[in-house]
N, C-alpha and C positions, 0 to 999 in steps of 0.2 A: 504494500500500500504506500502511495506517495505521501510524504510528510508535508503537511500544510505549514507554510512559513509563519513564524511568529518570533517574538523576543524570548530570551532565555530565562531571565530572572523574574521571579514574582508574578504579579498580576492577579486579577480576580475576575469572576464571571457573574456580574449582576444581571438580572433579567433585563432584556433590552427594551421592553415596553414600547416598541415602535409601532405596534399594531394600531394605536389610536389615530396616527396621522400618515402612515406610510403610503396609503392608497389615495391620499388627498392631493390632487394636482394643485399646482401653484395658482392662487387666485389673487387678483389685484384688489387692494383695499380701496374703497371709495374715499375720495379726498376728505381728510379731517377738517374740522373747523379752524384749528390752529395747530401749529407745530412748535416744539421746544427743541431747537437745534443747538446742542451743546458745543462749546469750543474745545472740549477735551474729548475727542472722538477716537483716541489712539493712545498707544503707549508712548510715554515721553511728555515733553512740555506742551501745555495747551496752546492752541492757535491764537494768534493776535487778531482781535476784532477789526474788521475793515469797514463795517457799516455802523450806523447809529439809529437811534429811535426815529421813526418816521420815514426812513429811507425805503425806496422800493427796490426789490431784488428780482432777478430773472432766473428761471430754472436753470441750474447748472453753473451759475455764476459763483466765483470765489468770494466768500464772505469772511473767511478766516485764513490767516497766513501762518504757515509753519514758523515757530519762534525759536527753533533750535535744530541741531543735527538730527536728533531723535524727535521728530514732530511731523505733522502732516497738515496739508491745507484742508479746509472745510468749505463745502459748496452748498448753495441753497437748493433744497429738494423741490422747490416750487417757485413759481412767479407770484409775488405778493408784496405785502407791506410789513415792515418790522414794527410791531405794536410796542415792544419794549425790549430791554435787555435786563435779565434778572438772574439771580443765583438759583441754581437747581442742584439737587443731590441725585446722582446717578445710582443705578442698581448696585454698583461696586463701592458705594459710599463716597466716591469722589465728589467734592463740591466744586462747581465751576460756573462761569457765566454762560448764559444761553440766550439765543435770539428767540423771541416769541414772534412767529411769522403767521400772519393771516393770509391764506392763499387767495388769489384772484379766482373769480368764477370760471374763467376759461384759462386753460394751461396749454403752452405750446407743445407741438408734437416733436418727437425725436427725429432728427434727419435720418433718412434711409440710405444715404450714400455711404459706401464702405471704403475706407482707406486701405491702400496697399502697404502692408508692413514689411513685406519681403525685400523691398528695395531700400529700406531705411537702415541706417547704421545703429548698432546697439546703443550708443550714447544718445541718439535722438529718441529712441524708444524709451529709454530710462527716464529722460527728461519729461516725456509726456506722462509717464506713470506718476512721477512726482507731482506734476501740475494738476493731475486729475484726483489727487488725494487718496490713492489706493493704499489700503492697509490690509493686514492679515484678517481674513473673514472667519477664521475658525474660533475666534474669541480673544486671542492674544493682542490683536490689532497693532502688531509691529509694522511701522511704515515700510511698504513694499520696496520703495526706491532705495532704502538703506540696505535691506536684505539682498537686493539684486545688484548692489554696487560691489564688485569684486576687486579687492586690492591687487596690485600688480604682482605681488609675491605669492598670490594664491591661484590655484587652478581648480576649476569645478569639473569633476568627472560625471557626476550624477545629479540631475534635477529630479527630485522625488515629490510627487503630488500626493497629498494626504486626502484620500477619499474614504478614510476609515469610518469616521463619525461613530466612534466607539461609545460616546456618552449615551446612556439610556434616554428614551423618548424622542430625541432629536431626529428629524428626517429631512431637514432643509437641503443638506448636501446631496442626499439620495435623490430628491426630486430634481435638483440641478443636473445630476448625472443623466436622468431619464429625459428631461425636457430641454436641457441646454447643454447636452454632452458635447455636441459638435463645437459650440462656442468655447467651452472649457478646455477641450483638447487643443484648439487653435491658440488659446491663451497660454497653455503650457508650452507650445512650440515657440511662441513669442518670448516667453521667459527663458527658455533654453537658449535662444539666440542671444539674448542679452548677457547671460552668464557664461556662454561658451561651453555649456555642458555637452558631453559626447553621448550621454545616455539620458533617456527620460523614462521614469518608472512611475506607475500609478498603483498605490496600494489600497485595496478595498476589502473590507471584511466579508467573509463568506455568507453572512446573513443578507447580502444584497446580490444574489445571483443574477437577477435581471439587469442590475446596474453594470455588473462585470461583463455580461454578454453584450449589452448595448454598446458599451465603450469599445469592446473588442471588434464589434461589427464596424463601427465608425473608423477605427484604426486601419482595419483591412481595406475598407472602401477608399479611404483617403491616402493610403500608403504611408501613414505617419510612422516614423521610427520610435514608436512608443510601446513599452511593455506594460501590460495590464496584469497585475499580480493579485490573486485571491489570497487573503490572509486569515489565519485562525481567529475566531471570535474570542478576544481576550482584552480586557481593559487594563492599562491605558495604551492600547495599540496605536492610538493617534498621536501620542507624544513623539516629538521628533527623534529623541534618543531611541525609543522602542521601535519606531517606524524604520529608522535606518538599519537597525539590527535585523529586522524582519525582512527588509527588501534587498539590501546590498551587503548584509552581514558585516557592518562596521560599527564599532563602539566609540562613542564620543567620550574622551577622558574627562575627568572632573575639571570644571572650570573652563572647558573648551566649547567651541561651537561646531555645528555641522560642517562649516567651511574648513575647519581644521582636519576633517577626514575626507575632504574633496566633494562635499555635497551641499546642496541648498534644498530646503523643504518649503513647500507652499500648499496651502489648502486648496481644494478644488473650486471652492467659491471664489477664492482670490484669483485663480486662473480665469474664471468667467469674468470677473471684474477687470482684469488686465485686457481681455479681449474687447470688452465694451469700451475701455479707455482708448485703446489704440485703433481699433477698427471703426467703432461708432462715434468716437470722440465724446464719450459720455463720462462725466465725472462721477465719483462714487457718492450718490445722493439717495440711493434706495437699496434695499437688500431683501432677501428671502428669510423669513423667520418662521419657525414652527411654534404654533400656539396649541399646546397639547397638555395631556395629563388626565387623570381620572375625573377631575372636577370641571373640565371644560365641556360645555353642552355639545358643541360641534367642532372638534379639533380640525385645524386647517394648517396648510403651509401658505403663507401670505407674502406677497411682495408689497412692501410698504415704504413710504418716504422716511428717511432718517429724521428723527425728531418726533415721530408719531408717539402719542401717549399710550401707555399700556391699556388704559381704559377703552380707547378706540379699537384696539386689537381684540379685546375681550368682547366688546359689543358686537363686532363683526362675526364673532364665533358663537353668539347666542348667550354670552355670559356664563355664569357658573351653573352647573347642573346640581351641585351640592357645595356646601361651604368647604373651601380648602383649608388644610392645616397651615400651608405656607405657599407663597409664590416664589418662583426662582427664575432669574434671568440667566439663560444658558442651560447647561445640563445639571442634573442632580448631584453629580460627583464633584465638579469644580465650579459650578455656577454660584451666583450670589442671591441669597434670600433678600427680599424686599417686601414692603408692606403697602407703599403708596402707589395706587394705580395711575396717578398722574405722572409717574416716572417716565421719562422719554426713552425710546429705544435709540441705540447708537449703531455705529458701523460694526461693532462687535457683538450685537445682540442676535445670537443664533437661535435662541428659543425663549419662550415664555411659558413656564410650567405652572399648573395649578394642581397641587398634589394632595391626595386624600390623607386623613389623619392616620398615623401609624401607632402601633402599641408602644407605649413609653417604657423604657427600662432605666433603672437607677444606675448611675456609675458606681463601680466598686473599686477596690484597690487592684492594681495590676497583678495578674495571675502568673506572670512570668512564663506564659505558655509558648511564646515565640511565634505566634501566628502572624504578628505584624512584620516580623523579620522575614518570614517566608513569603509574605505578600508584597513586600516593597520591591518595585521594579528597578530601583537604583542600587539596592543592596545595602541600605542603611539599617540602623537598629533603632526604630522609632521609640520603643519602650525606654531605652537608655537616654535618648534625647529628651523624652518627656520628663524623665526624672531630673536631668540637668536643669531644664528650663523651669520646672515647678520649684526647684530648690534655689533658683536665682543664679545658677552657674552658667550664665550666658556665654562667657568667653570659652568655657570648656565645650559647650554645645557647638559653638562656631568652629572650634578646632576638631570636632567630631563630625565634620562634613554636613552641618545643618543646612548650609546654603545650597547643597546639592538636592535637597528635598524639593520635589515638584508640586507638593500640596495636592497630589492626585486623589487622595482619600482612600487608597487601598487599605492602609493600616487601620483606619477608623472603621471601614466596612467589615473587617474580619474580627475586630476586637470584642471578645466576649465580656470584657469589663465595661464596655461602652464609654471608654475614655475619650475626651475631646482632643484627639491627637492632632488633627489638622489645625484647629484653632490655636493649639499650644505652639505648634511649629511656626505659624505666622507671627504669633506674639514674640517668640524667641528670636526670630530674624530681626524684627523691628528693634527690640531691646538690645540685641547683640550688636547691631550696627551703631547704636548710640554709644555703646561702651568703647567703640574703637576710637 
């Protein structure tokens, strides 16, 4: 029997719960009454506001300018008027300025003319990606132009596309594969040209057999030099360290990046956004988001403007079928719990989950069972790190590879003592940095 590729250390197998929305084709959200477009849509420094209260904006126009190397431009998702600029709290608890934009009754159509990227130089393509505000769409929101800027002393052998979507419930990437697969593959070809990669590999978990088959058909029809690889269902297969181990059998050393092993990783939604930026000249002002979970009346995959309030997404899905215990932006393993339905979605909002109440268990003392060690995909010792941090030994925790923790949640998922391991790791990192 042929071995299905996967990573070697740790990992867990949560129920994927994708049944709620996997068959729901992408639907466009009716235009909301107002949008809250945050200036912190990405990892790094918030964008600098280019507009003021009362200004009119045009769909796709740059309204926020990158304010540092790790930063990205922000564009208006609609044509309309800026009602005000006010502070908002995003689902990840970041507080920043946001434009309150009231859309016009009529919106311009996207031009249908397609640009030829094959005749353009990599530097030209990279500049356009920067100008269009493209960031990682898998949730990390790292500015794409930074990731695709390859230093002269580095060489990229493999451009690896993350089509894993290993987080339970989420199906936005899966629907992009099925409905926009041709665009996403062409976006991968563009990114490979920019990076100079000699191989293009797409990793997809085996719970998406129709997605794998569909992309293989497109690759065959177009004659693209792309390998589509089916991967074993195991969380966190979508993390770049685990994905590179599964697809090209390379391990990223502690403190290093994929580039240090000759690879660049990008989400399949990011590849679709790159295609739209280069071929359609469309800035990143809307995205596909999965609105799902046991408590959603009609789960859907929705394409919505950046800045849409969660309340508008919920209304489009018929609201709650029952009272949720919590709402999560992103996936249940690494997403962010929030309570305010006026919270706006951002470029990194891959999902809006409404989850049913779960049986509560009281935390007990650590049992020293070692399950967290077995589950950690990085090979850390979460129980030991937990003790260091709770005892205030932050420097010792930092010296014991705390910063290598990806906060994936595998340790907490298997912990029979119900210890708040991920929360403790996050706290330890913050306090450990302050001690330096």
